[in-house]
LUMPAMAR-252216 format. One line per 5 residues: number of its first residue (from 0); their letters; for each residue x, y, z of N, C-alpha, C. Coordinates in steps of 0.2 Angstrom, whole numbers. Atoms other than C-alpha are relative to their C-alpha. Last residue first. Layout:
NUM = A = X,Y,Z,X,Y,Z,X,Y,Z; ...
This chain:
272 = AAEAV = -1,4,-6,-22,14,96,4,-6,-1; 2,7,0,-21,24,80,2,-3,7; 6,1,-4,-20,43,85,-2,-8,0; 0,-3,-7,-2,48,80,-6,-3,4; -5,3,-4,-1,36,65,0,3,7
267 = VRRVL = 2,7,-1,-18,42,59,5,-4,4; 5,0,-5,-13,60,61,-2,-7,2; -4,-3,-7,3,59,51,-5,-1,6; -4,5,-3,-7,48,38,4,2,6; 4,5,-2,-20,61,35,4,-6,3
262 = VRLKK = 4,-2,-6,-9,76,34,-4,-6,3; -5,-1,-5,3,67,22,-4,2,7; -2,7,-3,-11,61,11,4,1,6; 6,2,-4,-18,79,9,2,-7,3; 0,-4,-6,0,85,4,-6,-2,4
257 = EAANA = -4,2,-6,1,70,-7,0,4,6; 4,3,-5,-13,75,-19,4,-2,7; 5,-5,-2,-2,86,-29,-4,-2,6; -5,-5,-4,12,73,-30,-5,6,3; -2,3,-6,-1,60,-36,4,5,5
252 = TAIID = 6,0,-4,-8,72,-49,1,-3,7; 1,-7,-2,10,75,-56,-7,0,5; -4,-1,-6,13,56,-55,-1,7,2; 2,4,-6,-2,52,-66,4,2,6; 6,-3,-3,2,66,-78,-3,-3,6
247 = PLSVP = -2,-6,-3,20,60,-80,-6,4,3; -3,1,-6,13,42,-83,2,7,3; -7,1,0,2,48,-97,3,-1,7; -4,-3,-6,-16,47,-100,7,-2,-1; -6,3,-1,-27,44,-116,3,4,6
242 = ALADP = -5,-4,4,-45,50,-115,7,-4,2; -6,2,-1,-61,40,-110,5,3,-4; -4,-7,1,-77,49,-110,7,-1,1; 3,-4,6,-89,34,-113,3,7,-1; -1,3,7,-78,22,-103,-3,4,-6
237 = LCVDT = 7,1,2,-76,33,-88,0,-2,-7; 0,5,5,-58,31,-81,-8,-1,-1; 7,2,1,-54,47,-72,-1,-5,-5; 3,-1,7,-35,49,-68,-7,-3,0; -5,-4,4,-24,50,-52,-3,1,-7
232 = IVSLG = 3,0,7,-37,45,-39,4,4,-5; 0,-6,3,-26,43,-23,-3,-1,-8; -1,0,7,-30,27,-14,0,8,-2; 2,-7,2,-28,24,5,2,0,-8; -2,-1,7,-28,7,13,-3,7,-2
227 = LIRLG = 3,-6,3,-28,5,32,2,1,-7; -2,-3,6,-23,-12,40,-5,6,-2; 6,-4,1,-23,-20,57,2,5,-6; -1,-8,0,-9,-33,55,-7,3,0; 4,-3,-6,-13,-52,60,1,8,1
222 = AHVGV = -5,-2,-5,1,-59,48,-4,3,7; -3,6,-2,-12,-67,37,4,1,6; 5,3,-4,-21,-50,36,2,-7,3; 1,-3,-6,-5,-42,31,-5,-3,4; -5,2,-4,-2,-55,18,0,3,7
217 = IVEPV = 1,7,-2,-18,-52,10,5,-3,5; 5,0,-5,-15,-33,12,-2,-7,1; -3,-2,-6,2,-34,3,-6,-1,6; -4,5,-3,-6,-44,-11,3,2,7; 3,6,-2,-20,-32,-13,4,-5,2
212 = TSMGV = 4,0,-6,-10,-16,-14,-3,-7,3; -4,2,-6,-4,-16,-32,-5,-1,6; -5,5,2,-9,-13,-50,4,-3,6; -7,-1,-1,-24,-1,-48,4,-7,-1; -4,6,3,-43,1,-51,8,2,1
207 = VDAGI = -6,-2,3,-56,12,-42,4,-6,-2; 0,-8,1,-74,11,-38,6,2,-3; -6,-4,-2,-76,-8,-40,-1,7,-1; 0,-3,-7,-93,-17,-39,6,4,2; -1,4,-5,-93,-30,-53,1,3,7
202 = GRLFR = 6,4,0,-100,-18,-66,0,-5,6; 5,-4,-3,-87,-5,-63,-6,-5,1; -2,-1,-7,-74,-18,-67,-5,4,4; 0,6,-3,-83,-24,-83,2,1,8; 7,1,-1,-86,-6,-89,-1,-7,4
197 = YEART = 3,-5,-5,-68,-2,-86,-7,-2,1; -3,2,-6,-63,-18,-96,-2,5,6; 4,6,-1,-74,-13,-111,2,-3,7; 7,-2,-2,-66,4,-111,-4,-6,2; 4,-2,5,-49,-4,-111,-7,3,2
192 = ELNPG = 6,4,2,-38,-4,-96,-3,2,-6; 7,-3,-3,-21,3,-93,-5,-4,-3; 4,-4,5,-6,-8,-98,-6,3,4; -1,-7,-1,6,-14,-84,-4,5,-5; -4,-5,4,-5,-22,-78,5,-3,-5
187 = PVAVF = -8,1,1,-9,-36,-66,3,6,-3; -2,3,7,-26,-30,-60,7,-1,-1; -7,0,2,-31,-25,-42,0,-5,-6; -1,6,3,-49,-19,-38,7,0,-3; -6,0,5,-52,-6,-25,1,-7,-3
182 = VGKHC = -3,7,2,-69,-4,-17,6,1,-5; 2,4,5,-75,12,-8,4,-6,-1; -1,7,-2,-74,26,4,-3,-5,-5; 5,5,1,-72,44,-1,1,-7,3; -3,7,-1,-60,57,6,-6,-5,0
177 = VIQEE = 5,4,3,-62,76,2,3,-8,0; -3,3,6,-50,84,15,-6,-5,-3; 3,-3,6,-58,97,27,3,-3,-7; -5,-4,4,-45,93,40,-3,3,-6; -2,-5,-4,-59,88,53,5,5,-4
172 = LAIRR = 5,-5,-1,-68,78,40,3,6,4; 1,-3,6,-52,69,35,-6,6,0; -6,-5,1,-48,66,53,-1,3,-7; 1,-6,-5,-65,58,56,5,5,-1; 6,-4,2,-64,47,40,-1,6,5
167 = ALEIL = -2,-3,6,-47,41,45,-5,5,-3; -4,-5,-2,-53,36,62,3,5,-6; 4,-5,-3,-68,27,54,5,6,3; 3,-4,5,-56,18,43,-4,5,3; -5,-4,3,-44,13,57,-4,4,-6
162 = KPDYP = -2,-6,-5,-59,7,67,5,5,-3; 6,-5,0,-66,-4,52,2,6,5; 3,-1,-7,-49,-12,49,-5,5,1; -2,-7,-2,-46,-16,31,-4,2,6; -7,0,2,-47,-35,27,3,7,2
157 = HCMDP = -1,-7,-1,-64,-36,36,8,1,-1; 6,-4,-1,-72,-52,31,1,7,1; -1,-6,4,-55,-59,24,-7,4,1; 7,-2,2,-53,-74,36,1,7,-3; 2,-6,-3,-36,-82,35,-7,3,-2
152 = FRPGL = 6,-3,3,-36,-100,30,-2,6,3; 1,2,7,-19,-108,33,-6,3,-3; 4,6,1,-16,-97,49,-1,-2,-8; 7,-2,0,-1,-85,51,-4,-7,-2; 1,-7,3,18,-83,51,-8,1,-1
147 = REDNK = -3,-5,-4,22,-97,64,-1,7,-3; 4,-2,-6,9,-108,56,3,6,4; -4,0,-6,20,-109,40,-4,3,6; 2,-5,-6,8,-113,26,5,-1,6; -1,3,-7,15,-123,10,-1,6,5
142 = GILPN = -6,4,-2,9,-116,-6,0,-2,7; 0,7,3,-3,-102,-11,7,-3,1; 1,6,-6,-3,-88,2,0,-7,-3; -6,1,-3,3,-74,-11,0,-6,6; 1,-1,-7,-12,-77,-22,6,-1,4
137 = DNLLN = -5,3,-5,-13,-77,-40,-2,2,7; -1,7,1,-25,-72,-54,5,-4,3; -7,1,2,-22,-54,-51,1,-7,-3; 0,2,7,-40,-50,-51,7,-1,-3; -6,2,2,-42,-48,-32,-1,-3,-7
132 = IHDEI = 1,6,4,-57,-38,-27,7,-1,-3; -4,1,7,-55,-26,-13,-2,-6,-3; -1,7,2,-64,-19,3,3,0,-7; 4,3,-4,-66,-2,12,0,-8,-1; 2,7,3,-52,6,4,-4,-3,5
127 = LMLDG = -1,5,-4,-52,25,9,-2,-7,-2; 5,5,-2,-52,36,-6,3,-5,5; -2,6,-4,-43,52,-9,-6,-5,1; 4,2,-6,-48,64,-23,4,-6,3; -3,-3,-6,-35,71,-35,-3,-2,6
122 = KGWQP = -7,1,1,-46,67,-51,3,4,6; -4,-4,4,-64,68,-46,7,-2,1; -7,-2,-3,-77,56,-39,4,4,-5; 1,-5,-4,-96,55,-44,7,3,3; 1,-6,3,-92,45,-59,-1,6,4
117 = NMGGC = 6,-3,-3,-85,31,-49,-1,7,-3; 6,2,5,-72,23,-61,-6,2,3; 6,0,-3,-56,31,-53,-6,-1,-5; 5,-3,5,-39,25,-59,-7,0,3; 5,5,3,-27,22,-45,-4,4,-5
112 = ANSVI = 3,-4,5,-11,29,-36,-5,-5,-4; -2,1,7,-7,19,-20,-3,5,-5; 3,-5,4,-6,19,-1,1,-2,-8; -2,1,7,-4,5,12,-3,6,-5; 3,-5,4,-4,8,31,2,0,-8
107 = LVDCG = -3,-1,7,0,-7,41,-4,5,-4; 5,-3,5,-3,-8,60,4,1,-7; 7,2,-1,4,-20,72,-5,3,-4; 5,-4,2,23,-18,68,-7,-3,1; 4,-2,-6,36,-27,79,-7,4,-2
102 = MAKMV = -4,-6,-3,51,-30,67,-5,2,6; -5,2,-5,43,-47,63,4,5,4; 4,4,-5,27,-39,56,6,-3,5; 4,-5,-5,37,-27,46,-3,-3,6; -6,-3,-4,48,-41,39,-3,5,5
97 = RVPFT = -2,5,-5,32,-50,33,6,2,5; 5,0,-5,26,-35,25,2,-5,5; -1,-5,-5,43,-33,16,-5,0,6; -6,2,-5,41,-51,9,1,6,5; 3,-1,-7,24,-46,0,5,-1,6
92 = IQKLT = 3,-6,-1,31,-43,-17,-2,2,7; -5,-5,0,43,-58,-16,-3,7,1; -3,1,-7,28,-69,-11,6,5,0; 3,-4,-5,18,-61,-25,3,-2,7; 5,4,-2,31,-67,-38,-3,4,6
87 = YGEYF = -1,3,-7,41,-53,-46,-6,-4,2; -2,7,1,40,-50,-65,2,-3,7; -7,0,0,39,-31,-64,3,-7,-1; -2,-1,7,20,-33,-68,8,1,-1; 1,7,4,17,-41,-51,3,1,-7
82 = HFRGE = 6,2,4,23,-25,-43,0,-6,-3; -1,4,6,35,-19,-30,-6,-2,-3; 2,7,-1,35,-4,-18,1,-4,-6; 0,4,6,43,13,-16,-2,-7,1; 0,-6,5,49,23,-1,0,-4,-7
77 = MALVP = -3,2,6,44,9,11,-1,6,-5; 4,-3,6,41,17,28,4,-3,-6; -3,3,5,45,8,45,-4,3,-7; 3,2,6,39,18,59,5,-3,-4; -5,3,5,43,23,77,-4,-4,-6
72 = RGSLN = 0,8,0,29,34,84,5,-3,-4; -2,2,-7,31,53,89,0,-8,1; 5,-2,-5,21,59,74,1,-3,7; 5,-4,3,33,49,63,-6,2,5; 6,-2,-4,49,42,70,-5,5,-4
67 = GCVLR = -1,-6,-4,63,33,61,-7,1,3; 1,2,-7,67,19,48,0,6,4; -2,-6,-4,66,23,29,-3,-2,7; 3,1,-6,67,7,18,2,6,5; -3,0,-6,73,13,1,-5,-2,6
62 = GAHSE = -3,6,-2,68,10,-17,4,0,6; -7,-1,-2,66,28,-23,3,-7,1; -1,4,-6,50,23,-33,7,0,2; 2,-5,-5,45,36,-47,1,-3,7; -3,-6,0,54,26,-61,-1,5,6
57 = VTSTP = 4,-5,3,48,9,-57,3,7,1; -2,-2,6,61,-4,-55,-4,5,-3; 6,-3,4,60,-8,-37,3,3,-6; -2,-7,1,73,-20,-31,-5,3,-4; 0,-2,7,67,-36,-22,3,7,-1
52 = FYPID = 4,-5,3,71,-39,-4,1,1,-7; 6,3,3,79,-56,0,-5,6,-2; 0,7,3,93,-49,11,-8,-2,-2; 4,4,-5,92,-30,14,-1,-7,-4; -4,2,-5,106,-20,5,-4,-5,5
47 = QYPIK = -5,5,2,97,-20,-12,5,-2,6; 3,6,1,82,-11,-4,5,-6,-1; 2,2,7,92,4,1,-2,-7,0; -3,6,2,92,7,20,-2,-1,-8; 2,2,7,88,25,25,4,-6,-2
42 = VPDEV = -5,4,2,89,29,44,-2,-3,-7; 0,6,4,79,43,48,6,-3,-1; -5,5,-1,79,54,63,1,-6,-4; -5,-3,-3,62,61,59,5,-5,2; -3,4,-6,51,54,46,6,3,3
37 = EEALG = 3,-2,-6,42,68,36,3,-4,6; -4,-6,-2,53,66,21,-2,2,7; -6,2,-3,46,48,19,4,6,3; 2,1,-7,29,56,15,6,-2,4; -2,-6,-3,38,61,-2,-2,0,8
32 = GLGTG = -6,1,-4,36,44,-8,2,5,4; 2,-2,-7,18,47,-14,6,-1,4; 0,-7,-1,21,48,-33,-1,2,7; -2,-4,6,17,29,-36,-1,8,2; 0,2,7,15,20,-19,2,6,-5
27 = LIIGV = 1,-6,4,21,22,-1,0,-2,-8; -2,1,7,20,7,10,-3,6,-4; 3,-4,5,19,11,29,3,-1,-7; -4,1,7,23,0,43,-4,4,-5; 4,-1,6,17,6,61,5,-1,-6
22 = KPRGR = 7,2,-1,23,0,78,-4,1,-6; 5,-3,3,42,0,75,-7,-2,2; 5,5,1,55,-5,87,-7,3,-3; 7,-1,-2,70,6,85,-5,-6,0; 2,4,-6,88,0,85,-7,1,2
17 = WRSQI = 5,-4,-3,92,4,67,-2,-3,6; -1,-7,2,107,-2,57,-5,5,4; -7,-2,-1,110,-19,64,1,7,-2; -1,-2,-7,91,-20,67,8,1,1; 4,-6,-2,88,-19,48,2,2,7
12 = LSKAE = -4,-5,4,101,-33,44,-3,7,2; -7,-1,-3,94,-44,58,4,6,-3; 1,-3,-6,76,-42,51,7,2,4; 1,-7,2,82,-47,34,-1,4,6; -6,-3,3,89,-63,41,-1,7,-2
7 = NIQDY = -5,-1,-6,74,-66,52,6,3,-3; 3,-5,-3,62,-65,36,5,2,6; -1,-6,4,73,-77,27,-2,7,3; -7,-2,-1,72,-89,41,2,6,-4; -1,-2,-7,53,-89,41,7,2,1
2 = LEM = 2,-7,0,53,-90,22,1,3,7; 8,-1,-1,62,-107,23,-1,8,0; 2,-3,-7,80,-108,16,-7,2,0
């Protein structure tokens, strides 16, 4: 079955359980799933019920698609995402973005937990993704292109929508939220990086590093979505002062920062034109 037909089959299942027409799709990363609790009149669909959706295997990811209203606008929120290190292909990882577009979304908000390499930024800070570097050694658009889904050679001059970035920056200032702007680099994982690797990643221009987001953004650009990317810095990765980190610490930091993320996302959803 072609990807286009798989998308429509998944769309039909969701529409059989929820009659809304979403305008915004939201992907919630590690420790950030609590934002789904803000969705009003929610219809929660387990991923395993949706045709061709992978199953999230990460402990902190609930694995549900939450359909409902946020800040007065219909949304689809992924309570947990999929990762390359789980063994999924990038086409599988990005399939939900295709479905969001087919359902009617024109804005995509992606969030993640990441390691901070900019020495001027602190643990628990937020960062607006201005640009990214793909070091996954793969691309979700490789293979046959279906023009019904997007162009063969999508332009990546501005993968993250400049107007949405400026909107989020203004909201952060008004809400007195520390929110930087910088470059995200995606690596396969699941191990964290060595000191030498952090030096390399910083040297090529990255401010933060993570194991997600970039595949979904590439497909979002291909599909014509306006994209806002938000990172929570859950650990500081300075090579000369590097200390071991644990997943519980990362999740705890993400959970603490989520209060700020909720405020930012709620207002962006309400005010995005």
